[in-house]
N, C-alpha and C positions, 0 to 999 in steps of 0.2 A: 410608514412604520412599519407596514408590511415587510418591507425586502432588509429590515432590522432581526425580525424573527425569526427569518433561514437565514445569518448568520453562517452558521455552520455550514450551507448546504456551497456557501459563495469560498469557502472557507476548500473544501471539497473542488471548488470549477477550478481556482488558485495552484494548487497543488497541484490535479490531476494535467493541467497548463504546466508549468514548468520540470514535474517531472518528461514533460513528452516534449519539454523541448531539449532537456534536460540531453535527451539518450538516439533525439535525431539531430539535433548538433553539433553535440560535442562529442571530436575529437577523442581522448583520451576518457580510456575503460572502462573507468575509474570514475567518473567524472556521469561517462552513462553507468553503475550504477550504483551510481549514490540516483541518480533519475527515476530507475528502478525504480528504487529505491518509494520514493516520493510516491512514483507512482498507487503505485502500491498500499502505501498510507493512505492516500487519500481514497479507494474503491473502501480502504478498512472502513472508514470516518460514515462516505456515505451509510452504505450497507449495517453501519450502528446506530446513525442518525432517523435508518428507517425503520431499526422496529421496536422506537421507546416513541413509547405511548403513558399523553399527557396524565394524568390524577392516575395510570395504573401501575400494579403492588408484581411483584416479586410471584409467577403464577406457582405458590407454595397454597395446597389447602389444606379445609382446615371445617372445623363443627360451627364456625362463624362467620359464614358466609355467610353474605352479605344478596339479595339478587341478580344487582346489578354494581355486580365491581367491576371494575375493570382490571384486564391484567398485561404486562407485557410477555410478549412471546419470547425466548431467549432466542432459537433458534438463529437467530443473526449476531447469538456473541457468541455461540458454541463453533458453527464460521469460522465466526473471526477467530475465533483461536488457534484452531485447527491449520486457516489462511496465515497467519504467525509465523505460525513453527512452520510447515513450509517457505512461506518468502525467507527468514533468516535459512535456514537447512539450500536451500538454493542459491541463496549470498554468497553460503559457505559458502564451495562450490565454481563460482564465481572468483568468487578474486581467485579463489587452488585454482585456478584457470587463466587469470593470469598472471598472477607469481610463475609458469613454467613459459606464459609465453613471454614476458620480458626476461626470465632461459633467456631461453632460444633464441627471437629477436633483439633483446639488450631494449628492449622499449614498449610501453605501451602507451602510445599513439597511434592508432589509427590508417593513418594514411602513408605513418612510414614502413608496419608491421607489409600493408599493400603493395605496397612499393617492394619493397625489398622479394619478393612476394614474382616481383614481374620477374625480376632477373635472373 
């Protein structure tokens, strides 16, 4: 039962490994970028899952505070929002570079690009 309670960590590990495999093993540049996005999403999931506090509420202080009240830390969510924006910007830039590579080499396969460079 304890393994099922930590399902979000299993999802993290599976997404991380799929993304890592795509970045390392695939030759198509678009597939590599998709793998990088999956890898990034897995890290986001890990940070958000670690920031969850069971029974915790939003850290909004009022005059009706109980002495033993639990609060969730908002810092992981704020950091992930920033990381999502940076990730989308990086992905957009990488896709733009892939378009330029396609125009220059007429392919987006890594091995074909390396062979053209060797000639």
